[in-house]
Every structure is written in structure tokens, then in C-alpha cells.
C-alpha positions as CSV (number, residue, x, y, z in Angstrom):
1,M,127.8,219.6,115.8
2,P,124.7,221.9,115.8
3,N,122.0,221.3,113.3
4,P,122.5,223.9,110.5
5,D,118.8,223.6,109.6
6,P,116.9,226.4,111.5
7,T,113.6,224.6,111.1
8,P,112.7,223.0,114.5
9,N,112.2,219.3,114.5
10,P,108.5,218.8,115.4
11,N,109.3,215.4,117.0
12,L,111.8,217.0,119.4
13,N,109.9,220.2,120.3
14,P,106.2,219.6,119.7
15,D,104.2,222.8,119.6
16,P,102.4,223.1,123.0
17,G,99.7,225.2,121.4
18,P,98.6,228.6,122.6
19,V,100.1,229.7,125.9
20,T,97.5,230.9,128.4
21,D,98.1,232.6,131.7
22,P,96.6,230.3,134.3
23,S,95.5,233.2,136.4
24,S,93.5,234.8,133.6
25,D,89.7,234.7,133.8
26,T,89.5,232.8,130.5
27,A,91.8,230.1,131.7
28,R,89.9,229.7,134.9
29,L,86.6,229.7,133.1
30,V,87.6,226.9,130.7
31,A,89.0,225.0,133.7
32,W,85.5,225.0,135.4
33,G,83.8,223.5,132.4
34,Q,86.5,220.9,132.0
35,E,86.6,220.2,135.7
36,L,82.9,219.4,135.7
37,R,83.4,216.9,132.9
38,T,86.5,215.4,134.7
39,V,84.5,214.9,137.9
40,H,81.7,213.2,136.0
41,A,84.2,210.9,134.4
42,R,85.7,210.1,137.8
43,L,82.3,209.4,139.2
44,R,81.6,207.0,136.3
45,D,84.8,205.3,137.1
46,A,83.8,205.0,140.7
47,M,80.5,203.4,139.7
48,E,82.5,200.8,137.7
49,V,84.7,200.1,140.7
50,A,81.5,199.6,142.8
51,R,80.1,197.2,140.2
52,E,83.4,195.3,140.1
53,A,83.2,195.0,143.9
54,V,79.7,193.5,143.6
55,S,81.0,191.0,141.0
56,D,84.0,190.1,143.1
57,A,81.9,189.6,146.2
58,E,79.6,187.3,144.4
59,A,82.5,185.3,142.9
60,L,84.3,185.0,146.2
61,G,81.2,184.1,148.2
62,A,79.7,185.7,151.3
63,T,82.8,185.7,153.4
64,A,83.5,188.7,155.6
65,D,86.3,190.1,153.5
66,P,84.5,190.5,150.2
67,R,81.4,192.0,151.8
68,H,83.6,194.4,153.8
69,R,85.4,195.5,150.6
70,L,82.0,195.8,148.8
71,G,80.8,198.0,151.5
72,L,83.8,200.2,151.3
73,Y,83.5,200.7,147.6
74,C,79.8,201.2,147.5
75,H,79.9,203.6,150.5
76,G,82.9,205.4,149.0
77,F,81.0,205.8,145.7
78,C,77.9,207.1,147.5
79,Q,79.9,209.6,149.5
80,A,81.7,210.8,146.3
81,L,78.5,211.3,144.4
82,E,76.7,212.9,147.4
83,G,79.7,215.3,148.0
84,H,79.7,216.3,144.3
85,H,76.0,217.2,144.4
86,R,76.2,218.9,147.8
87,G,79.0,221.1,146.4
88,E,77.1,222.0,143.3
89,D,73.9,222.8,145.4
90,T,75.7,225.0,147.9
91,S,78.4,226.6,145.7
92,V,78.1,226.3,141.9
93,F,74.3,226.6,141.6
94,T,74.1,229.5,144.0
95,T,76.7,231.4,142.0
96,L,75.0,230.5,138.7
97,L,71.6,231.7,139.9
98,D,73.0,235.0,141.2
99,L,74.5,235.7,137.8
100,R,72.0,233.8,135.5
101,P,68.5,233.8,137.0
102,D,67.4,232.5,133.6
103,L,68.8,229.1,134.7
104,T,66.4,228.7,137.5
105,G,64.5,225.9,135.7
106,V,67.7,224.1,134.8
107,V,69.0,224.3,138.3
108,A,65.7,223.1,139.7
109,E,65.7,220.1,137.5
110,L,69.3,219.3,138.4
111,Q,68.4,219.6,142.1
112,R,65.5,217.3,141.7
113,D,67.9,214.8,140.2
114,H,70.2,215.2,143.2
115,R,67.3,214.4,145.6
116,T,66.4,211.3,143.5
117,L,70.0,210.2,143.5
118,D,70.2,210.8,147.3
119,H,67.2,208.5,147.7
120,L,68.7,205.8,145.5
121,L,72.1,206.1,147.2
122,G,70.4,205.6,150.6
123,E,68.7,202.5,149.3
124,L,72.0,201.1,148.0
125,A,73.6,201.9,151.4
126,R,70.8,200.1,153.2
127,A,71.1,197.1,150.9
128,V,74.9,196.9,151.4
129,D,74.5,197.1,155.2
130,A,71.9,194.3,155.0
131,Q,74.3,192.3,153.0
132,A,71.9,192.0,150.1
133,D,72.8,189.5,147.3
134,A,74.7,190.6,144.2
135,A,71.6,190.7,142.0
136,T,69.9,193.1,144.4
137,L,72.9,195.3,144.6
138,E,73.4,195.3,140.8
139,R,69.7,196.4,140.4
140,H,70.4,199.3,142.8
141,L,73.6,200.2,140.9
142,D,71.7,200.0,137.5
143,G,69.0,202.5,138.8
144,I,71.7,204.9,140.1
145,D,73.7,204.6,136.9
146,A,70.7,205.3,134.7
147,V,69.7,208.5,136.6
148,M,73.3,209.6,137.1
149,E,74.1,209.3,133.4
150,T,71.0,211.2,132.3
151,H,71.7,213.8,134.9
152,F,75.4,214.2,133.9
153,R,74.6,214.5,130.2
154,Y,71.9,217.1,130.8
155,E,74.1,219.1,133.2
156,E,77.0,219.1,130.8
157,K,74.8,220.1,127.9
158,R,73.2,223.0,129.8
159,L,76.0,224.2,132.1
160,V,79.5,223.7,130.5
161,A,79.0,226.6,128.2
162,V,77.7,228.7,131.0
163,L,80.8,227.9,133.1
164,D,82.8,229.2,130.1
165,E,81.3,232.6,130.5
166,P,83.8,235.2,131.9
167,A,81.4,236.5,134.5
168,V,80.7,233.0,135.9
169,A,84.4,232.2,135.9
170,A,85.3,235.4,137.7
171,A,82.6,234.7,140.3
172,L,83.9,231.1,140.9
173,A,87.6,232.1,140.7
174,G,88.1,232.0,144.5
175,T,86.1,228.8,145.0
176,D,87.9,225.7,146.1
177,R,87.2,223.0,143.5
178,R,86.6,220.2,146.0
179,A,84.1,222.4,147.9
180,A,82.3,223.2,144.6
181,L,82.5,219.8,142.8
182,G,83.1,217.3,145.5
183,P,85.9,215.0,146.7
184,L,86.9,213.8,143.3
185,A,87.6,217.3,141.9
């Protein structure tokens, strides 16, 4: 028997909120700011996986299998972070500077961070390849984590709102997210 009460049951049909056309500039614009945050969260998670691999390798001893796994996780994290920054440098930042030359100083600072992180990632990769002990690898990860977190916070503070501007969203609308934000996009 149908329910005579015309009031919808909110538990059965929760309001999905405003409906947005995913092809609209506004929807795409909001997606870029959120995508940046999402990629940063995934990179933070990848850092934690690399840290766990260091702990696991130390707990299991210096047998070939844990070291091999450690190398995979650390190298995978390095490639993901490098890919993210390479995409920003060649795609997102170029587009931003074309539209917003007032961001030249911000982009220059972010690119300096990218170079610093590239150096730190190279040092980590060399330490993994040399089968450094867990304490050494943890120090490398600590340094990367500190710079990465500061970088992400600054980038989100300065660029998420810019990515929400219609002109920026329109300029990025045809850009592949993985090409722009790396393999974790």
C-alpha cells in the first residue's frame, strides 16, 4: 500500500544537494581545487606506506625480501611525488602564469620547493639503493615529509582559490588530470 504522506522520508531519499552539470566551467573549476587536495592526501598516504615499509624492513631484518619491498615503496613514493611536481611545473603553473602573472612569486617559491624535494628524493633513492639502515632512511623520510607538508599547505593556501576562478578552470578544462597533477590524480 503506498504511503499516503506526501512528505518524502529523508532516510530513504537523502537530498543529494544542488545538482551541477559536470561539464560546466564551475563544476570543473571546483574539481581542480579539490583534485589538488586529493592528490596531496594521496601523497601523504604514500609517505606513510614508505614509512611502514622502513619499519617492516627493520623488524624483519636485512633479508632480501623486505629490502626489495622497501625499495619498491620508497621508489614508488619518489616517482609519485616527482610526477606530481613535474605535472604542476609543465602544465598547471604554466597555465596559471599565463592568466595570473601576479602569481609569479608564488609559483617561483613552489618551484624552489620542487627542486629541494627532488634533491631530497634523490638522496632517499641513493640511501635505499645502498641499503641504508632504518634510522638513516627514517631521517630521509622525515626531511622529505617536513618540506612536503610545508609545501602542500602553502600551495593549497595560495592556489586552491585560484583554481576556483572560472578563467583558470576554463583554461585547464581540456587538461588530463594525471598529466597536470601526477600519477596519483
